DOLUMFI-885701 format. One record per residue (C-alpha): x, y negated, z; residue number from 1; chain. Coordinates in steps of 0.5 Angstrom, whole numbers, padded with zeros to 4 digits. Example, Ala and Ser with C-alpha at 12.3 -4.5 7.8 and 13.67 -1.06 7.14 Angstrom:
BEGIN
R  east north    up resi chain
R  0025  0009  0016    1     A
R  0027  0002  0014    2     A
REM end
This chain:
BEGIN
R  east north    up resi chain
R  0019 -0099  0141    1     A
R  0026 -0101  0142    2     A
R  0031 -0095  0144    3     A
R  0034 -0097  0151    4     A
R  0037 -0091  0152    5     A
R  0045 -0091  0150    6     A
R  0045 -0083  0151    7     A
R  0039 -0081  0147    8     A
R  0042 -0085  0141    9     A
R  0049 -0082  0142   10     A
R  0046 -0075  0142   11     A
R  0042 -0077  0135   12     A
R  0048 -0079  0132   13     A
R  0052 -0073  0134   14     A
R  0047 -0068  0131   15     A
R  0046 -0072  0125   16     A
R  0054 -0072  0124   17     A
R  0053 -0064  0124   18     A
R  0048 -0063  0119   19     A
R  0053 -0066  0113   20     A
R  0058 -0061  0115   21     A
R  0053 -0055  0115   22     A
R  0050 -0058  0108   23     A
R  0057 -0058  0105   24     A
R  0058 -0051  0107   25     A
R  0052 -0048  0105   26     A
R  0053 -0051  0098   27     A
R  0060 -0049  0097   28     A
R  0058 -0042  0100   29     A
R  0052 -0042  0095   30     A
R  0057 -0043  0089   31     A
R  0062 -0038  0091   32     A
R  0057 -0033  0092   33     A
R  0054 -0034  0085   34     A
R  0061 -0034  0082   35     A
R  0063 -0028  0086   36     A
R  0056 -0025  0083   37     A
R  0058 -0026  0076   38     A
R  0065 -0024  0076   39     A
R  0062 -0017  0080   40     A
R  0056 -0016  0075   41     A
R  0059 -0012  0070   42     A
R  0063 -0007  0075   43     A
R  0056 -0007  0079   44     A
R  0052 -0005  0073   45     A
R  0057  0000  0071   46     A
R  0058  0003  0078   47     A
R  0050  0004  0078   48     A
R  0049  0007  0071   49     A
R  0055  0012  0073   50     A
R  0051  0014  0080   51     A
R  0044  0015  0076   52     A
R  0048  0019  0071   53     A
R  0051  0024  0076   54     A
R  0044  0024  0080   55     A
R  0040  0025  0074   56     A
R  0045  0030  0071   57     A
R  0041  0037  0068   58     A
R  0045  0043  0067   59     A
R  0045  0046  0060   60     A
R  0044  0053  0059   61     A
R  0051  0055  0059   62     A
R  0053  0052  0065   63     A
R  0047  0055  0068   64     A
R  0049  0062  0066   65     A
R  0056  0061  0068   66     A
R  0054  0059  0075   67     A
R  0049  0065  0076   68     A
R  0055  0069  0074   69     A
R  0060  0066  0079   70     A
R  0054  0067  0084   71     A
R  0054  0074  0083   72     A
R  0061  0075  0084   73     A
R  0061  0072  0091   74     A
REM end
């Protein structure tokens, strides 16, 4: 079967021409994301550990007594 429709073949050439820039952008974005993730990994790990430390913090006995005293003064 021969494609006699010139508009159809031009349309297929144009759509295949759009795939290459998309693939190039995808590859560049993937590499840039991997590099950024690698560079930010240490800071992100430190931030997560700090947040867990703050959220999981327990008062020791002297801090508890001090807090009770301050609440009694109010």
